[in-house]
N, C-alpha and C positions, 0 to 999 in steps of 0.2 A: 504493499499500500503505499510505504514511503517514497518509492521510485516513481509510483504512477502518481502520487499526487505533483511531485516534483516535476514530471513531464506534463500533466496538464497545465500547471502554471506557466511553463516554457513555451507551451502551445499558444496559450492565450496571447503571451506579450511578444511572442513571435512577429507579429505582422505590425504591433507597436512600433517595435525598434527599426524594421524595414521602412514604415512611413516617416519616423524621425530622421533616418539618414537619408530618405529622400527630401525631406524639408531641409535639412543641415545643406545639403548640396546646392538648393534653389536659391537658399538665403546668402550664400557664401559667392553666389554670382557678381562678377564684376560690373555686368551691365546694369544689375539692379539699382534704379535711382537712390534709392534709399539704403542701400547697401552698406555705406559708410557711418549710418546712424547708430550711437551707443547700444539702444534698445535692438535693434535689428541683431548687431554683433554678438549681444548677451542671448538673444534667444535662437540663433545658429549656433552659439555655443553649448546651450542646453540641449538642443537635439542632437549635437554632434556626441555629448556625453550619453544620453539615451539610447542613440542608436549601436554604443559599444556596452551598453550595461548587463547583456546576457553571457552565458556561457556556450563555449564550443566543446564537443568532444570528438573532433576531428583532429589529427596530429597536425601540426604546422609544418610546413616546409622547414626542410636547414637551410636552404638559401645559401650555401658555401658552393661557389661556382668557379671560384679561382682561388689561390692565394699566392703571396709575395715571397719569395725564397732567394735567397742571398743579396739582400736589402733591396733590390729590384728589380727582379725577374718575376713577371705574372706567369704562374703556371696554372692549367684548368685543372679542375677538380671534379669527379662525377663519382656519386653514390653507387655502389655494388651490394647487392645481398649475396653473400657470399655462403649462409648456413641458416636453417628455418628451423624454427620449434615453433607450435600452435600459439605459443605465449610470446615468442621473442624472435627476432632476426638480427642476424649478425652483419652489421654495415660496415662496408670497406670506404673510407673515402680517397678515393683511388688519384693520384695526382698524375697529370699527364707525363711528366716527367718523373720517371723512378730512380730513388738514388738509394745508395748502400746506407740504410736509417734504421735505428732501432724501432722494433715493431711495438707500438703501444694499443694496449686493450682497455676502453675507457668502459667501466661498468656503471650504466646509469643507473639511480635509485627507481624500483617498482614502485611508485608513490601516484599520488593524485595527478601530477604534472607529466607529460611525456617528454621523452627523453630530449626533445629538442630545449628544452630549458638549460641544456649543456652546449648550446651553440657556441657559446664565447669560450667553453674549455676546450673544443674541438679544434675553434679557429688558431688560439694561442699555439695548441701544440701540431698544429699540423706542418707547418714550416721547417721542423726540425725532425719529425716523427712520420711513421706510417702509421696510421691512425685506425682503428677499428671500434668499435660503438654496439651496445647491446640496445637495441630498440624493442621495448617492451609493447606488446599489443596492448590496447583496451579492451579488458577482460569481457566486456558486453558486447563485442564484437566477435567472442570466439565460441564457436558453437558447443552445446554439451557434449557432443559424441568425442570431445577431445578429451573429456575426462577432468578432474580437479587439477590444482597446479597449487603446491605448498613448499614451505623454506626447503628442504630436502629437494625438491625439483629444482629448484632455483640453484642450489649448489651444485648438481650434476649438468645441468647446462651450464653453467662457468666451468666445469671441467672438460665437458665437451669441447667447448670454445678455444680453452687453451690447448688442447691437443691438437685441434686444426691448426691453429697458429704457430705451433712449435716451442720447443723448449728456450729460445732466447727471448721471449714474450715477456714486457714490463705492465704489469694489471695496475691499473688505478681506478680505483672503489671510491666513489661520491658519495658520501654521506651511509645511506642504509645498507648499500651494499657491501659494507667494509666488515661485516659479520658473516656472511656466506663467502666472501673472498678469501677472510683467514680461514674459515672450515674449509673449503675448497683445496686452499695450498697445503694446510695441515693433512689432509686426507690424502694428497699426493705425494708430500714427504714420507708418511706413515706406510706408503705402498712403493716407496724407491721408484717414482713414476719418474721416467728419463724427459717427460716433457714440464717438469716443474718449472715455474716462472723465474726468470733472473730476478725479478725484484716485484714489490706488492706496494704500492702506496695508498695509504689509508686517509681519505682527506672527510673529518669531520663526521666521523663515524660511531656510533653506540656500542663501542667494545664493552665497556662496564659503566652502565647507566648508573652505578651508586656511587661513581666519582661526581661531584659536583653537580646534582641533579637539577634540572632546568623543570619549567613549568611545566613542558611536555612530558617530561617523566614523572612527575608528581601527579599529573590527569593520570597517567596511566596507570600507576600505582595506587591510587586512589579508588578507581572502581574495578570490579572484578572481569573475569574473562567472561562470566554469563552475560554481566550486564552490558559489554560491548556486542555480544552476540544479539540479545535482545534489541538495542539501540541502535547501532549502526550498521547492521549487516542486513539487507534487502535482496530481492531477486531483481534479475533485468526484466523490463515488461516485454510483452510476446513480441512487439513491432521489430526487435532488434535480433539478429544472428546468435546472441547468446541467451537467447530468452530463457527466462528462468533458472539461469546461472546466478549463486548466492555470491553476491559481490559486496564489498565496502566502496560505495559510490565516491568519485571524485569531487561532486559538488558538495557532500560532506566533509571531504577534508579540505578543501578549500575554505569551506566556511570556517573549519576550525583555525586555520593558518591567519584567516583576515582578523577572526576576533583575537588574536595573539597581538597585533599592533594595527588596532581599527584604526586610532589617531591617526599614524602615519600614513595609513591608506585615505584616509579622509582629507588629508592635509595635500597629498599627492594629485587628488582629484580636484580639489580647489585650484592650486596651482594652476593644473592643467587648464581648466575653467577660465583663468586669467589672463593665461598665456593665449589662449584662443580668441577671448575678445580684445587683447592688445594686439592680436594679428602676429605672435610671437610662434608661427608654424613649426619651426625645428625643433622649440623645445616643447611643444604639445605633441610632436610627433614622436618624440622620442618616449615620453611618458605614455602614450598609447600603444606603443610597440610594445614595451614591456606589460601593459596589463593585456593585450591581444594576447600574448604568450602564456601568460599567467593565469587567465581565465580560460586556458584552454586544458579541460579535466579529462581523465581517464580512470575507470572503475581498477580497482585491483579484485583480484579474486578472494575470495572470503578466508578460504583456507590458508592460503599465504598471509594474509592481514592478520587473522589470529593467533596464526603461531607465531607470527614476530611479536606479538604483544605478550603472549605467555612466555615464549621463551627468551627473549630479550630482555623486555622491560620487566616483567614480574619475578621470574625464575632466576634471571643471571645466569644463566645455564653455562655460557662460554667461560666468564671467569672463574667459574667455581669449578671448573673441569667435568662439567655434566652434558655438554652438547653432544646430541647426536644425530648422525644422517643415516638414515637405512641401518640404525642400530649399530652402527659402528662410532665409536668415541673418537670426538676431535680431540686431539693432543697438539696443539701449537708449539709444544717443546719440542716435536718432531723434525721441525723446519731447520734446515741447516744450510741448504744451499740457496735460498730464495732470501736476498737483502730487505731489509723493511723501513719505510718512510713513514712516519706519520704526521699529518698537517692538522693543527686548530686554529680556530679563530678568537681573538681574545673576546669579542663579543657577541659569542655564539651563543643564541638564547633557545636553539634547537638541539643541540649537543655541545654539551658545555665543555670547557678547557678541561683537561683531564681523561675524559670518558674514551678518546682514542688513543692516546700516549700509553694507555693502560696494555695497550697490544705488546709494549715492549718487555713487559714483567711476564707476559705468557710465553714469548718465543725467547724461551732462555738459552738457546742452542745455536741461534745465531749471531756470529762473531760481532764485538762492539762496533769493530770497523765497518761492519755493514749495517749498523741499525742508526738511524737519524730522526730527529724530531723537529717540527719548524712551527712556532707560534707565530701566527700573524697577525701583529699589532692593528687596532683599529677597524675589524672587519667582524659583521656579524655572520650568521651562517652562509647566505650567499656569496658573502665576498672572501668566502676560503675557495672557490672556484669559478668566481667570475666577477668581470669589473677590473677598475683600474690596478688595483693593488695585487690582485691574482696575476695579472700579467706583467706588472714592473717589478714587484718584489717577490711573491712566491714562486710562479712559474722556473724563474732563472735557477732556483735552487732545484727544483723538480728536474729540470733539464740536465743541470750539472751530476744530481745522484743518479739518473739513469746512465747519463755517459760514463759515471765511474765503475756502475756495474756491469758494463759491456752490453 
């Protein structure tokens, strides 16, 4: 019923947003005699905001068509799907000019946002690396015949992709995947797998949520698993390919993220309104582009979401040495050949400083010379992997670490 109620509301307001977009374009025409009057510009700005007020459930395009290498040379880039799974595709950002560069697998979070949220991460990595990305599917588009998808499945998909890319792969986990990436590498090490990654870079991930708990961690601990299942798990409406699949809807996760920083989002939209009224199109366009991406949401498989809540946030299985995948105990101490880098944001209010660096205490057999930690000052959660400081301060350290590990 929850999803059906949301869908009904979305169906009602869809035409309204469409009409608002048409009105905004009409009021913004330069030939309109009264177009430069303050009340007309204000009306156009209101219509513009209203037209973008809804959510999208379609993955935005990456829009990475070229990259600059060697400071000034433009090289074309095209996306290639090199492996598929019902819930994930492995995307290769193939450069027209192939060079001998480190292979990097970026593991995007399976969250309420599409992996395109990592566009800036990929763009920064591309000039110097051969980049692959996990492109997770919207669960509401995956038919029931493909079965369930849980945390163990996530780990197995990662191992499969690493096998495909080879032993010199460097794995970068952004946020939530830090746990399954560490689990996957641990299992590969215990099996003496010849394809163990050269390095793993864990960025803002909840390895041990007991350390410096955030509002997200406290909320998870304050509610039972039964409460989550009753309150936020629903079924996909019949109109979609994944009809009747149990999911944690993306629109609920987005609502939670917005409520955490409600004042900041209101302020951003107020600033965008004023920019539109003043005719500051470039500034308004940048804010609009961010929110168009931010409000593109995807549903998570219910089993994956509930297991993550239970095993990562409630029971703390990984730091307590109790994390199992298909019955096999995950032992990070088995890792000897894969180097470890952890990255945290000083102001991260999703995964607090201390939660990711905890991986170093678990990986006791990685030589100290092959372990490093970076605390990025003056950034929140998204600043760990996106934005100016990621490009100018964090990324150079990531690049150097990868080069050092070969």
